C-alpha positions in Angstrom: 100.4 142.0 104.8 104.2 141.4 104.8 104.1 140.5 108.5 101.1 138.2 107.9 102.9 136.5 105.0 106.1 136.0 106.9 104.2 134.5 109.9 102.5 132.0 107.6 105.8 131.2 105.8 107.6 130.5 109.0 104.7 128.4 110.3 104.7 126.5 107.0 108.4 125.8 107.1 108.1 124.5 110.7 105.2 122.3 109.7 107.2 120.8 106.8 110.2 120.1 109.0 108.0 118.4 111.6 106.4 116.3 108.9 109.8 115.3 107.5 111.0 114.2 110.9 107.8 112.3 111.9 107.7 110.5 108.6 111.4 109.5 108.9 111.0 108.1 112.4 107.6 106.4 111.8 108.9 104.6 108.7 112.0 103.3 110.7 109.8 101.8 113.4 107.5 100.0 111.0 107.6 96.2 111.2 109.5 94.6 108.4 112.9 95.0 106.8 113.3 96.7 103.4 116.2 94.4 102.6 113.8 91.4 102.4 112.1 93.1 99.5 115.3 94.1 97.7 117.4 91.0 98.1 117.3 87.7 96.3 117.0 84.9 98.9 120.1 83.3 97.4 122.2 86.4 98.0 125.1 85.9 100.4 125.4 87.8 103.7 128.3 89.8 102.2 126.2 91.0 99.3 123.4 91.9 101.7 125.7 94.0 103.8 127.0 95.7 100.7 123.5 96.6 99.6 122.7 98.0 103.0 125.8 100.1 102.8 124.9 101.3 99.4 121.6 102.6 100.6 122.9 103.9 103.9 120.9 101.4 106.0 123.9 100.2 107.8 124.3 103.4 109.9 122.5 104.2 113.1 119.2 106.0 113.1 120.5 109.5 114.0 123.2 109.3 111.3 120.7 108.3 108.7 118.4 111.2 109.7 121.1 113.9 109.4 122.3 112.4 106.1 118.7 112.6 104.8 118.3 116.2 105.9 121.6 117.2 104.3 120.6 115.5 101.0 117.2 117.1 101.2 117.9 120.7 102.1 121.4 121.1 100.7 121.4 119.0 97.5 117.5 118.9 97.1 117.9 115.1 96.7 115.1 112.8 97.7 117.3 109.7 97.4 117.1 106.6 95.3 114.1 104.2 95.3 114.8 100.8 96.8 112.4 99.2 94.4 112.7 101.2 91.1 116.5 101.9 91.6 116.0 105.3 90.2 115.8 108.9 91.7 112.7 109.3 93.8 112.0 112.7 92.2 111.7 111.0 88.8 109.4 108.2 90.2 107.1 110.8 91.8 107.1 113.0 88.7 105.9 110.1 86.5 102.9 109.6 88.8 102.1 113.2 89.7 100.1 114.2 86.6 97.6 111.4 87.1 96.9 112.5 90.7 96.6 116.1 89.7 94.1 115.2 87.0 92.0 113.2 89.5 92.1 115.7 92.3 91.7 118.7 90.1 88.7 117.3 88.3 87.2 116.2 91.6 87.7 119.6 93.3 86.2 121.5 90.3 83.1 119.2 90.3 82.8 119.3 94.1 83.0 123.1 94.2 80.7 123.8 91.2 78.0 121.4 92.5 78.5 121.6 96.3 78.1 125.4 96.7 74.8 125.7 94.7 73.4 122.6 96.5 74.3 124.1 99.9 72.7 127.5 98.9 69.5 125.8 97.7 69.3 123.6 100.8 69.6 126.7 103.1 67.2 128.8 101.0 64.6 125.9 101.2 65.3 125.1 104.8 63.0 122.5 106.3 61.5 121.5 102.9 61.7 118.1 101.2 64.5 119.4 99.0 66.6 120.4 102.0 66.0 117.0 103.7 67.0 115.2 100.5 70.2 117.2 100.0 71.1 116.8 103.7 70.4 113.0 103.6 72.6 112.6 100.5 75.4 114.7 102.2 75.2 112.6 105.3 75.6 109.5 103.2 78.7 110.9 101.6 80.3 111.6 105.1 79.4 108.1 106.4 80.4 106.0 103.5 83.9 104.4 103.3 85.8 105.1 100.1 87.0 101.6 99.3 83.4 100.3 99.8 81.9 103.0 97.5 84.7 102.3 94.9 84.1 98.6 94.9 80.3 99.1 94.6 80.8 101.4 91.6 83.2 99.0 90.0 80.9 96.1 90.5 77.8 97.9 89.2 79.3 99.9 86.3 82.5 98.0 85.5 81.3 94.4 85.9 77.5 94.0 85.9 76.9 96.9 83.5 80.3 97.3 81.8 80.1 101.0 81.0 83.6 101.9 82.3 87.0 100.3 82.7 87.6 98.5 85.9 91.2 99.8 86.5 94.1 101.8 85.2 94.2 105.3 83.7 94.5 104.6 80.0 94.5 101.9 77.3 97.9 101.3 75.7 98.3 102.0 72.0 95.7 104.7 71.7 96.9 108.2 70.6 95.5 111.6 69.6 92.0 112.7 70.5 91.1 109.0 71.2 93.7 109.0 73.9 92.1 112.0 75.6 88.7 110.4 75.5 90.1 107.2 76.7 91.8 108.9 79.7 88.5 110.7 80.5 86.7 107.4 80.3 89.0 105.8 82.8 88.8 108.8 85.1 85.0 108.9 85.5 84.6 106.2 88.2 87.6 107.2 90.4 86.6 110.9 90.2 83.0 110.1 90.9 84.0 108.2 94.0 86.3 111.0 95.3 83.7 113.6 94.5 80.8 111.9 96.3 82.9 111.6 99.5 84.1 115.3 99.4 80.9 116.8 98.1 79.2 116.2 101.5 81.5 118.6 103.4 81.0 121.4 100.8 77.2 121.1 100.8 76.8 121.0 104.6 79.3 123.7 105.3 77.8 126.0 102.7 74.3 125.2 103.9 75.1 126.0 107.6 76.8 129.3 106.6 73.9 130.4 104.3 71.3 129.7 107.0 73.0 132.2 109.2 73.6 134.8 106.4 70.0 134.7 105.2 68.9 135.8 108.6 71.2 138.8 108.7 69.8 142.4 108.9 71.3 143.5 105.6 69.5 140.6 103.8 66.2 141.8 105.2 67.2 145.4 104.2 67.9 144.3 100.6 64.6 142.6 100.4 62.8 145.7 101.8 64.4 147.7 99.0 62.6 145.6 96.5 65.6 143.8 95.1 64.8 140.6 93.2 65.1 137.5 95.4 67.7 136.0 93.0 69.9 139.1 93.4 69.5 139.1 97.2 70.5 135.4 97.5 73.3 135.1 94.9 74.8 138.5 94.9 74.5 139.5 98.5 74.1 136.4 100.6 76.4 134.0 98.7 79.1 136.6 98.4 79.4 136.9 102.2 78.8 133.2 102.8 81.7 132.3 100.5 84.3 133.8 102.9 84.6 130.9 105.2 83.9 128.5 102.4 87.2 129.6 100.7 89.0 128.4 103.8 87.1 125.1 103.8 88.0 124.5 100.2 91.7 125.0 101.0 91.5 122.7 104.0 89.7 120.1 101.9 92.9 119.5 99.8 94.2 117.4 102.7 91.1 115.2 102.7 91.3 115.0 99.0 94.9 113.7 99.2 93.9 111.1 101.7 90.9 110.1 99.7 93.0 109.9 96.5 95.3 107.3 98.2 92.4 105.0 98.8 90.6 105.7 95.5 93.7 105.1 93.4 94.4 101.9 95.3 90.8 100.5 94.6 90.9 101.5 90.9 94.6 100.6 90.3 94.9 104.2 89.2 98.7 105.0 88.6 98.9 108.2 90.7 100.7 109.2 93.9 98.2 107.4 96.1 98.8 104.1 94.3 102.6 104.8 94.6 102.3 105.2 98.4 100.3 102.0 98.6 103.0 100.1 96.6 105.8 101.8 98.6 104.3 100.7 101.9 104.1 97.1 100.8 107.7 97.2 99.6 109.1 99.2 102.5 110.5 101.7 100.0 111.5 104.4 102.5 112.9 107.0 100.1 109.6 106.9 98.0 107.5 107.2 101.1 109.6 110.1 102.5 109.5 111.8 99.1 105.7 111.5 98.6 104.8 112.5 102.2 107.1 115.5 101.8 105.4 116.5 98.6 102.0 116.1 100.2 103.0 118.2 103.2 104.4 121.0 100.9 101.2 120.9 98.9 98.9 121.3 101.9 101.1 124.1 103.3 101.2 126.0 100.0 97.5 125.6 99.4 96.7 126.8 103.0 99.0 129.8 102.5 97.3 130.7 99.2 93.9 130.3 100.9 95.0 132.7 103.7 96.1 135.3 101.2 92.8 135.0 99.2 90.9 135.3 102.5 92.7 138.5 103.4 92.0 139.9 100.0 88.3 139.1 100.4 88.2 140.4 103.9 90.9 143.0 104.8 89.9 143.0 108.4 91.6 139.6 108.9 94.8 139.8 111.0 97.3 137.4 112.4 95.9 135.3 115.2 
């Protein structure tokens, strides 16, 4: 276990370092100049050069890179935002709870609904129920997040105004009413993200359960006279869940990508919306900080998933 853990940790650190380097380089080759977003058109050339110097943009690319690595790994400093003129860590921290709420809620709903739907589709393979669940799942894979978000906004925010059309809360509301208000704003973004990610959970669990239900030990359990519910949910689902655990961990990456588009459509003030705004403003420090946070999140979740998997199946070894 120690060797397995060390192997995963080293691989995770290398992944994070590669992500930091690629992000740094890609941002620097993007078209546009961040100074055009920061400077007043009436500012003199001397003032412009001073601003570039203040943010370290007057140095060559290699020097900027090594300064960034030193700030990051020695001082744990993500830099100062070009737009907000405040530490990137504080900017991210202000937006992070909203994204955690959106992603956490979506993942809970996706898992609690997707696994039972996949099990039922596999158990009733070839029936009308199976075809309906598979068709719905295929729709979730094929649909584009912004399109789905706009449709939901138009139907349930404009035509039938049941939900707010943007934001995460209504200013001035406190106490229990504030919690209800936040939940009210959360429904449409979370529904959008859930529909998109539910498809993978359903189809993956269905495919796994179709194989498990044909295993010899399932036929043996039925031959012993066990109730069908016990055979399916205690024996088949328990073994079918092993690869599903890995899939749930990997799904965090797609959830993060989906959150960026979802938060942009719904003007939801999370990390995804922050990335969208930072791209428009060429705010390099914010983009570097958010992408670093996303990379660390994916690496940590995958590490935890690997550890859970080895706990469920001790036969797993390092590949």
